[in-house]
Structure formats: structure tokens, C-alpha cells
N, C-alpha and C positions, 0 to 999 in steps of 0.2 A: 503492500498501500503507499510506501515513504518513496519508492520510484517515480509512482503512479502521482502523488501530490507534488513532488519536485517536479517532476515532468511539467506537469497542470499551470504549477506558479511559474515557470519559467514564459510557459506559450504566452497567460495572462501578461507577463513583462513584454514579449518583442511586441504584443500585440497594441498592447500600451504608449510603446517608444515607435509603433511604426508613422508614419509621416499619414495625416488624414487627406482622402481625396482633395483638391482644389474646390472651393465652393465657387459655385455662378450668382454671378449679383449682375446684378442689371440698372442701368445708369442712363436718364436723359440729358442732354448738353445744349448749351446757346454756342453757336460760330461764328464766327468774323472772322474777317480777314483782309490781305491784300494779292493782286494778283497781279501779275507781269505778263502780260500776255500776249503774242503775237501769232501770225495764223502766213504759216510759209509758203513761198512762191515756189510753183518748177518754173526751169531755166527757158523754156519753152513761152513764155508770156514777152521773153524779151530774145526779139528779132530783128536782124540788120540788113538791109537787101543794097547795100552798098551801090553805087549812088543815090539810090531812087527814093529809098526810104529806113529806117529806121523807130523801134521802138523801144524804150527803157519803163520797164515797172519796179520798183522798190519799194519795199515795207522794211518798217521798226518797231519794237515794241512800245504800246503804252501802258501807264498805272491805273490799274481799274479795282475794283472792289468786288467780295463775296460775303453773304450773312447767311444764318439759317439752323438748323435745329439738326443735331446727334443724336443715335440709339448707341447704344454699349450694353455687348452681351458679354462680362469677362469671366474666364475660363483658368484663376493663377494667372501667369503670366501673357499668356494670350489673350487675346480678346478681338471681337469681330464688332466691326464700329459701320453699321451703315449711316449716311445722309442725307437730306435736301436741302441743299442750299439755291440760292439766287445768287449767279455767277454772271459779273460781267466779265466779256473778252473783246477781239476786237486788235485792231492797229492800224499804224497810222502809214500811209502811202501818200508815194508821190510818181507819178505817170507821165511821162515825154513821150512827143512820136513826133516824125518829121516826115515830110514826102517832099520829092523838091521833082522841077522839071525846067522845060525850056522858059517858063512865063516868070521862073522864079521856084519860091519855096513857102508851104506852108507848116508849121511846127503847133500845137497844143501842151501848154505844161498844166497839170492838174496836182492839188497837194491839199492831202484832208485827212481826216479821221473814219475810223470806222467801230464805231460800239456797240458791239452785239450782245442782248441778253440771252442768256438761259436756264433752264432751270434741272439742275445736273443733281442723278442719284451717283454716288460712291457709294463702294463696298470696300472697307479694308480691313486684313487681318492686320494686325497691331501685337508686337513683342515686343512687349517694356522689362527691360532688366530686371527689377526687384519687384513684380508685380504693380503694385501701389503706386512706385516711383522710380527715376528713373532714366536713362537713354533708351529711347524707342526706336526701331525700324519698321514701316510698313509698305504695305504693296495690297495695292488690287485693280479691278476695274471700275470699270463709270461708264452712264450712259444719260447723255442728255438732250434737252428738245428746246430750238429755239423759242423766244415767248415776243422777239422783236428787235429795235434797235434803229440808231441812227446812223447817215452817213453824212459829214459837214465839211466845208472845204472850198476850195477856191480854184476855178477852170478858167486859161488866158489863153486865148489863140492867138500866133502872130501870123502875117502876112509879109514874105520878102520880098524888096531887101530890110524896110524899116517902119512896116507900119505893124498896129497890133488892134485888138480890140479891147473891149471894156470887158476888166474880171468879171465872170459872171460866181455869184456867189451862191452856195448850194446847202440845203438844208432837207435831204430825202428821209425819208422812212425807210429800214430796210425789209426789203419782201422776201416771203422764200414759197417752196412750192413750185409745180411749174410754169414756164416763160418765165421766171426767174434764174439768175446764176447763186444761188442761195438754196441749198440743202437745210433739209429742218429737223433732222434728228444728226446727232454726234457721240460716237462712242469712242472711249480706249482706255488708257490704264494710267491710273497715279504709282507714285513710289516715294520715297523718301524718309528723312530723320527726324526725331522730334525729343522730346522729355516732358515726365509724367513728373507731376509734384500733385501728391491729392486726388482733387477733383480737378485741378487744373492743366490743360495738356495743349505745349505748342506745338507746331510740327513743319518741318522746311522742306516742303515738296516739291513735283512735278509733274504735270500733265501732259501725257503722249498720246496725240490725239491720235487715230487709228483709219477714221474715218473720211474721204475726201468730202472738203464743203461747199467744193465749187460743183456744180455743173452747165455748160456753155449753153445757154439757149440760141433759139434758130436767129438771132438779131441782138445783138446788143448795146445798148445807148451808151455813150461815155456820161457821167456824170455833170449835168449842164448844159447840154449841147445834145444837138437831134443830128448830129455826123455818125455813121459808123465807121471806127478806125479798123480799116482794111489790114494796116498791117500787123495784127494782134494774130495769133494763134492760137482763140478762147477755147479752141475745142480738148487742146492739148495742155493747160493748165489746170494746178489742181493746188489742195491749200489742206491743211491739215494743222489744227489748235497746237501750241507750244507754250504751255503756261508756266512758270514760276510760281509759287504758292506758299506764299506767308500766316497759317490761321493760328487762332490760341481759341479753345474749349475750355468751357466749362460746365464739370458734370454736377447733377443733383440725383441720388439713390432714391431710387421706386420701391 
């Protein structure tokens, strides 16, 4: 009987010393942050047909914002964090075109900003070094739907050798769907690093869009004009979101 009692006592001690399984916790959070947004452009948008014509389409990043809510299901050091955020993206652009002939030349220069608004659903898997605090790494897919936007800027036409037209200022609503140059749905992946301290989480991430946002219509009108730009190979152009994101989330226990 004594060996059996000793064995039972040892088993009880081992059971009490074994780590308990991680408890699942659920939290709801408020998220806000800053975007450095850009939409890439395929080199096909730049074309040279010297000496008759050429076109150049350059884009640069802009600063925008995001805000929304996040949900967390935490399993120890690993958490699943879906969110629903309103995220503004887009880019700055500078387009120039040139066409020459016997009688002279014509050129057009357009400078402006495109800001597009998206409802985005990211689904990140987050690993936190010490569970409720410490360094983080995260990654996961996202899907998004466009809910509007505006394109603003200035367009100027030049008639060689010395004449130019009055600048045309435009402030247009960004349209989506058939007959436009924009697709309404986007999808891609997010990844990055962060830091967690109790209910507060700060993350630096990068959004890599995998869906071409551009669709060439049968006839694309240049902003602020009524002229079709024949030097542009619109059908060959592509654009993908590239967004650096700095976000903060504060979680509340459920």
C-alpha cells in the first residue's frame, strides 16, 4: 500500500506542477492610425515615340489616416485580431504628354492628388513575446471595398512654340465600376511588428495589395479636359496599393 500511496502522491504533485492550458480571452478595441499610401504604376504608362510623342506618368506617396474597431481572441502568446477600419489611401500624381508635328507641338501637364476611401477588413495573426506584453510580429490577409474618394488638381495645356491655355482646376468624385478606370474591390496581405503593453498595442505594418485597382475603359478622358490622350497605353497599366501603416489600438476586456 505504501508504494501505491507514494505513486499517487507523486502523480498529484506532477499534475499540480504542470502548466495549465492557456486561457482564451476576448477583447474589443478602438484603433486609429496614420497611412503613408501609394499606388504603383506599371512602366507601360510611360511611353516615348520620339520625335512624334511621349508621355510620362509619375506618382508619389501621400499621408492619410485610418480608424475603426478591432476584436481579439487571445490564446496565450498567439492572438487572432480581425478588424473593421475606414482607411484612406491614394497617391499624388504628375502627368505630362507631348505631341509634335510640322506646325508645332502641343503638350499637357496635370498635377494633383487622388484620395480614395476604403472599408477594410484585415485578419491578422499576432504573436506577442510575453503574452500580455512585449514585442510582436503579425501577418494576415485583408479585403477592402471602396466607398468613395476625390481627385483634385490642375491641368495646363501648352501650344507651341509660346502659347498656353488658362489652367483648369478640377475637383472630381472618384467613380468605380464599369466604364471607369477604377475597381471597387481590393485584397492583399498585411505584415509587420509591434509592441504590446497591457491593453495598449502599437504596430508598424505594411499593406501589400495583390489586386490590380486599374481597369482601362474604352475611352479614358484626361482630368479637366475633353481630349483623349492617344500616347498612353491605358490597357497595359496596372496599379496596386502599397501602404505603410502606424496604428495604435486600445483593448477592453469582454
